[in-house]
N, C-alpha and C positions, 0 to 999 in steps of 0.2 A: 460396447465396453472397451476400454483401453487398459490392459494390465500394465503394471509398472514396467519400465525399461530394465529394471533390475528385480531380483526376487525381493519380496517384502523383507524388511530389516529383521535380522535374526534376534533372538532373545539376548539381551545384554546383561552383564552384571549390574546390579542396582547401583545407580550413581545419581548425583544431583547436578544441577546446572553449574554450580560453582566449584565442583570437584576438579575440573580441568585447570582452574585458576590456582588451586593449591599445588597441583602437579607442576604447572609452568613456573610458579614462584620457586619451587624447590630445584627444578632441573634446568631452567633457563632464566634465572632471576634477573640477570643484567640485560637481557634482550628487551627491545622496545615492545610494549604491549599496546598502548593507545596514545595517539597524538591529536591535539585539538589545535587547528590553525585559526588563530584569532585575527580577524580582519578589522575588528574595532580598534585594536591596538596599533595596527598599521595597515594601510591599503593593500600592501603586498602580503600581509599575514605574518603573524608571529607564532611560532610553533611551541606549544607546551606539551611535554611528554611525560609519561610514566612507564617505568619498566614493569615487568611482571611482578618483581618483588615489591616495588613501591605500590603498585595497584593492590596487591594482596594485603599489604599493611593498612592501606586506607580503607579497604573493604572491611577488614576485621575491626577497625576502629568504629566505623559506622554500625556494623553488626552488634558490637558490644554495647554501644549507646542504646540501640533499639532494644536489645535483650533486657536491659535494666528497666524498660518502660512498657513493654508490650508482652502479651501472652501469645503462645503459639496459635496460629490461625487468624490473628488480627491483621488488618490491612494497613499498608504504609503508602501514602500518596507521594509520588516523586514529582515535584513541581519546580525543578531546577532549570536554569537556562541550558541551552545546548552546550555541551563541553564535558570536561573531566568530572565536574561535580555530579552531572547527571549519571554518568557511568558508575561512579563509586556509590552514589546513593541507591541506584537500582540494584547493583550487585550486593551492596551491604544489606538491604532488606531481604533479598533472597538468601544470603549467607546466614542471616539470623534465624532462618526457618519461618519467616513471616511471608505474607502475600503482598508483593509489590503491585502498585497501580501506577503505570506510566502515564503521567499527565503533562501539563504545560504550565508555564507561569501565568498569573492572572492577567498580564498585559497583552496576551495574544489577541489581536484585533478581531472583534466579531464573534468571540466564542465564550464570553462571560456566562451566558445562560447555560451553555453546554457544560462548562466546568462546574457550575453550581449543581446541576442535575447529577453529574457523575459523582461528585463528592457526597451528595445525599444518598446515592445508590450504594456506594461501597462503604460508607461510614468509616473512614480511616481513623486509627488511633493516633498515628503520628504523621507528620508531613516533613519531607526532606527537601531542601533547596540549597542555593548558594548564597554567600553573604550579600551579593549584589541584589538579590531578589527577596531577601529575608523579610524586610518590612512589608512588602506587597503580600507575600504568602501569609504572614502572621495576621495581617488585616483581613485577608480572605477567609481564614479559618477561625477567626476569633469567636464568631457566633455560631460556628459549626461544630462538628463532632470531634475533630482531632484534639487530643489532650496535650500534645507536645509538638513543637516545631524546632528544627535545627538547620543551621547552615553547615553542610558537611565539611566545607573547607575551613571551618573554625574549630572543629573537634580536636582535642588533644591526642597526639599519637600514642600516648601512654595507655589509652583505653584499649588498644589492640591486644594487650596482654591479658585483659579481662574477658576476652571472647571465649565462649564455650560452644563446641559443635552441637547443633540441635538434633533432636531425634526425628528428623524429617526423612521421609521415604520418597522414592521416585514417583509415586502416584499421588503425592500431596501437591497442592497447588503452589506453583512458583509465582504466577502473577495473573492479573486480570487485564486482558487487552480490550479496551472499550472500542467498539466499532465507530466508524466515522460519522454515522448518522445520515448517510446520503438518502436513505429511503424510510427511516424511522428514527425514533428516539434512541440514542446510543445505548448499547447493551454491553455488559462486561463478559467477555468470553473467558471461561475458566480453563487455564492452561497449566498442566502439571509439569514437573521437571522432566518426566519421560516424554511428554509431547514436544517440549522445546528441544530437548536433546535429539530426538528423532528428526525434527524438521531442520535443525542445524546440520546434521549429518547429510540429509537429503540435499540441502542447498550446497554444501561443500562439494559433494559429488557432482551435482549438476553443473555448477558454474566454474569448476576448476580450482576450487579452494584448497584441494589436497595437493596441488602441484607445488614443488619447491619455489620459493620466492613470491608466492601469492600474497597480496595485501588488499585489504578492504579500504575503499575510499568512498566517502559519502557525505552529502549535504542534507540527506533526508532527516526530518525531525525524529528524535529518539522516542517520542511518544507514539509514533506511528509504527504499525506492525512490521512493515518492510525495513524501516530504519533501525528498529531495535534488533531484529534478527540479523540483518546484514552487518551492522556495525558493532554489536555486542555479543549476541549469542553464538553466531557462527564463527567469528574470529576466536572467541574463547574456546569453543570446542575444537577448532582446528589448530589452535596455537599460532595463528597468524596475526600480524600487527593490523591495527585499525587506525585510519586517519579520518578525522572528522572536520567539518566546517559548518558554519551556521547557515540555515536556509535563507536568511535575509541577505547574507553575504553573496550567496548564489544569485538571488534575484537582482541584487544591485549590479553585479558583474558576473554573468554566467561563465565568462572565460576563466574565472578563478577555479572552477571545478575542473575544467579541462587541463589547466596548468598542473593541478595536483595529480591528475591521471598521468600526465606527461612526466612529472617528477618522480613517480613511483611505478617503475616497470613491474609488470605482473599484477596490475590493479584489476580489481573486480568492483563494479559500481552499479547503481540502479537509479532510475528516475521514471516518473510518469511521462506519458507521451508528450505533453505540452513542453516539457523541459528540453527535449531534443529540437523541437521547432524553435524554441526560445534561443537556444544556442546558435542554430543556423542563421537566425535573423540578427542576433545582437553581437556576436563575437567578431571583432574587427580583423582586417587583414594583418594589421600590426601585431595583434595578439596571436594570430595563427602562426606567424613567423617563429614564435617561441615554442610551438607545440610539436611534440613527437609522440604520436598515438599508436605506433605500430606494435608496441609491446603491451597494450591493454588486452587483458585476457577475456573479459566479459563485460558488456554493457547491457544490463537488464532493463527491458522496457515493460512496465506493468502498471497496475493500480487503476488504469483507465483504458478505454479502447485504444488499441494501437492502429494508427492510420498509415497506410502504405506510402502516401505522399510524404509523410514525416520522415520515414526511413530514407526515402530517396533524397530529400532535401539535406538531411544530416550527413549522409554518405558523400553527397556531392560537395557540401561545404567543407568537409575535413579530409577529403581524399588526398590532397597534397600534404597533409600532416601525417600521412602514413596509416590512416584509419582503414582497417579491413572490414568490408561489409559483413563478413561472417562473425565479427565481434558482437553484433547485436544478438541478444538472446531474449526473444519475446516470451513472456511468461504469463501464467494465470495463477492467482492465489487469492486468499481471503483470510481475515483474522480468525474465523472459526476453524481453520485448518492450520493454525499458528501463523502461517502466511503463505508459504510456497507450496504449489501443487504440481504445475507442469511447466516445461520449458522446451524451446526449439532445439534441434540437434546441434551439438558442438561441431564447428568446422564448416557449417553450411549457412547460407543466407536464409533468413526466415521465409517460409513459403507464403506467397500471396495467391489467393484463389478467388475467382470471380463467380458469384452465384446470382441466379435470377432473384431480383428483389421481390417480385410477385410470389415466387415459389417459397422463398424464405418466410414471407408473411403468412403463407398457408401451412407452414410447418415442414417444408421439405427443402433440402439443399440440392439444387440442380444447376448445371451450367445454363447460362442464358441462351435463349433461342431467338434468332433473328434480331429484331430491334428491341427486345426486352431490356428494361432498365437493369443495371448491374450493381450489386453490392460487392465491393472488393474487401475481403476480410483477410487479416493476417493470422496465420497459425500461431497458437499458443503451445504447440508441440505436444509432448508426451509426459506423463507423470513419472516421477522417480521415487521409488520406495513406497508407493501407494497405488491405489486403483481409482480410475475415473469411469463413470458410466453416464450415459445420457438417457433420461428416464421420462416416461409420460407422467406428469405431475399429478394426474388424477387417478390413474390405475396403478401407479408404482411399478409398471412393467418396463423392462429395458427396450429401448428403441433400436432398430437396426441402423447401421451406418447410413447417413443421409437424412435421418429424422431429427427435427429440431425439438428439443425438450429441455427439461431441467438438468443441470449438471449436478451429479452426486459424487461424493468423494469418500473413500474408505482407506484408512491408514493409521499408523501409530501416532500421527501428528494432529489428528482431529481433536478438538477441545471436548470438554466434559459437559458443557451446557452454558447457560447464561446465569450470571450471578443473581440470585434472588428471584429467578423466574422459572416457571415450569414450561419448558419448551420441548415437549415430546415430539412435536412435528418438525423439529430441526435436527436434533442430535439422536443417534441411536435408532435410526429409522430402518424398517424392514423392506426388502424388495419383495414383490409379489411373485417373481419368477426366477428365483435364485438357482439357476442351472448353469452348467458349463457353457461359456460363450467364447468363441474364438480361441485364443491361445491360453487363456487362464480361466479358473473357476471363480465364480462370483460368490462372495460370502452372502449369507441370507440377511444378516442384520449388522448393526453397527455403522450404518451409513450416515453421512452428513448431507442434508439438503442445503444447497448453496443459495437458492433463489435466483441463480443466474441461468440464462438460456444459452444453449450451445448446440453444436452438431459435431459429430465425428466424421471425418472424411479422409480416407487413405491412412487411417490410424492416428491422425492428428486432431487435436481439439481446436475448434473455432468458436469463440464466444460471440453470441449475437446480441446480447443485451440483458437487462434485468427484467424479471417477470413483472415486477410492480411498476416498471416504467413504460411498458409497452402501451402504445396509444392505439385504441380501437375506435375507428370511425366508420360508420356504415358497414359494420361487420368485417372490416379489413384491419389487419395488424400493421402498425408502422413503428419501426424502431426509432426512438428519439434521437439517437446519435446520427442516424442517417439524415433526418430532417435538419438537425443542427449543422451538419456539414454542408448541406445544400444552401442553407441560409448564409453561412459564413463565406461561401464561394460566390454568392449572388451579387455582392456589392463590396468594393474595397473599403468602404467606411465601417463595415461590421468587423468587430474584433474577433480574432480566431480563439477558439477554446473557451469562450466566455458567453455561451449561448445556452438557453434552456428551453426545450420543447416539451409540452405536456398537454393533456386534454382536460377540459372542464365540462361539466354537465349543464345542459340548457334544455328548454322545453322541446326544442326540435331534435335533441339528441346530443351526442358528444361533439365538442368543437375543439379545433386545434389552435393553440396559443403558443407564441414564441416570444421570449424576452431576450433581447440581444443588446450587448454593449457596443457603443461607438469605440473605434480604435483609439488608443492613447494618442497617436500622432496625427489624428485626423483633425484638420483645421476646422474652425467653426464655419467657414465659408463653404466647406465641402460636406457639411451636415444638412442634407436636403431630405427631411423625413419622407416627403411624398415620393421622391425619386427612389429612395432606398426601399420603401414599402412596396412600390410597384414592382421593382426588380425582384424582391424576395417573393412576393405573391406569385409572380409569373414562374419563377424557378421551382417553387414548391409544387405548384399545380402541374408543371410539365414533368418533374422528376417523380412525384409521388401520387399524382392523380387525386389530390385532396385540396380543398379550399382552406386557406389560412384565414381563420376567423379574426385574429388580432395579432399584430406585431407591436411590441412595446420596445422602443429604443431608449436605452438608459445610459447614464454616465459610466465611464470605466470603474471597475471594482464595485459595481452595484449588484450584479448577479451573485447570490449567496453561494458559498462554497463550504465544503466540509473541512474539518481540521486537517485532513490529508490532501486537500486541494481539489477534490472532485466537485463538479457542479452539483449543488443540492437541489435537484428538480422538485422534490416534494415541498421543501421550504419555499422555493420560488413560487410554486403554485399557490401555497397558502398565503403568501404575501400579496400575490396578484388578486386573490379572492377578497382578502381583507381590504384592499384598496378599492373594492367595489367596481372593478373593471367589468365584471360579468353583468 
């Protein structure tokens, strides 16, 4: 068990997520609150900003419009493009005393079915968007449940005077954060005002957001848990400015993100692991000449497994730009805990530890002996304002340091449950041996089961994989991310971070299957399926001691991904079986 690096958060006066906005508008009204850098308007970006007073007025306008149409407890779907409209729509729904549901516009490629399922689940009464997406959203919900649809940037400002503070309490729901659906159908995590305020405080403490001059900079989508807390909730609670850009603008030119970091000293930002590799590979020397990254406070790496070689490549690529290796803050989190759980220590490079791959598969974290294969894992650090334990998922007993088990979380930031579901096996779970352990005492109940596998080593958390993703062949466990890395390194024609490994059932037992994309820049003449398959089979056999039953090579952007960008292994497996490959 790892206790919090700080004492659990003390009891606070009752307050709501939007209370800090009211205070900021009154005490620092002319200061900048949020800026959206629009790269559609200009390749170099055009900045649109709101002060705290302007943001407060727009939020009250949206809230008043909603209060005239919705009853307390009803849901409001936020389906706006990335930008100021999204922020005002989300905060307007919360300020009205309603339950916001952060979603996306209907034109997000590959996620139409997911959007329909989520709308069916939450049954919103209203939908908020921007005028550029109004027709799309209205068409999407015309045959659905929402009664009303509005473009928040067209509502008259005079409505703000009609706003009335709701009788909402800190333990009422602020929003539903729908999971990405990487291992199952998306579920809406119920998050209260108190949950979000607690996690925002934890994140501000962990990443330096309470320091003078801190600013949040992000391209992460606002419907994603990390993007919403990093760009909206934490800046709101901490009173620091937030600078946003569109995810598509980042994917088009990743140097735009780094330029924003350079232009905003004191910046705190976050991205999944692939984004750091993407920057190292795609940002040109000409772009680097304009970058000054020595005053970046924190670069959070989370949402997907952190790879040691990615940290090395990114550090090496931007060392001449002043980037400090200790700026990296590798983290663990999940929507069920609002988002943030643990982080590596400030002022130190993230620790990389080598464990025996064979011993990890057997449930033990041990250094490799002799010629044993090694799994290099990056630490996700220690929890802040909450507790983490590694638990035997069957007996619900806490494992000692070095034991691989399920990660459990306990803190004021853990959600209340899944909307419309009875999930007693996920939230509010009891430990079987709640006794003092190490430096802190373990609570008996109120634990969140994450479904993630991990190990504690030297007081730090290392995440080893997802329980539902573990591949079991001939009685041996294999972590899919290890197999995927081996495949991606086996041949230069295989695209990095776009590979899915999973098992399928056959008469002779479980079989290993990998679906891998060709690299975007791989010429047709370099696509030799027989050569690639031979190289991959040999590498998987040598590294993991298992026979690769099938390698399916596909075009770029074919392997399905969740709305947050993770490889959707479950969906990939389903498509493989539907194609009758088995």
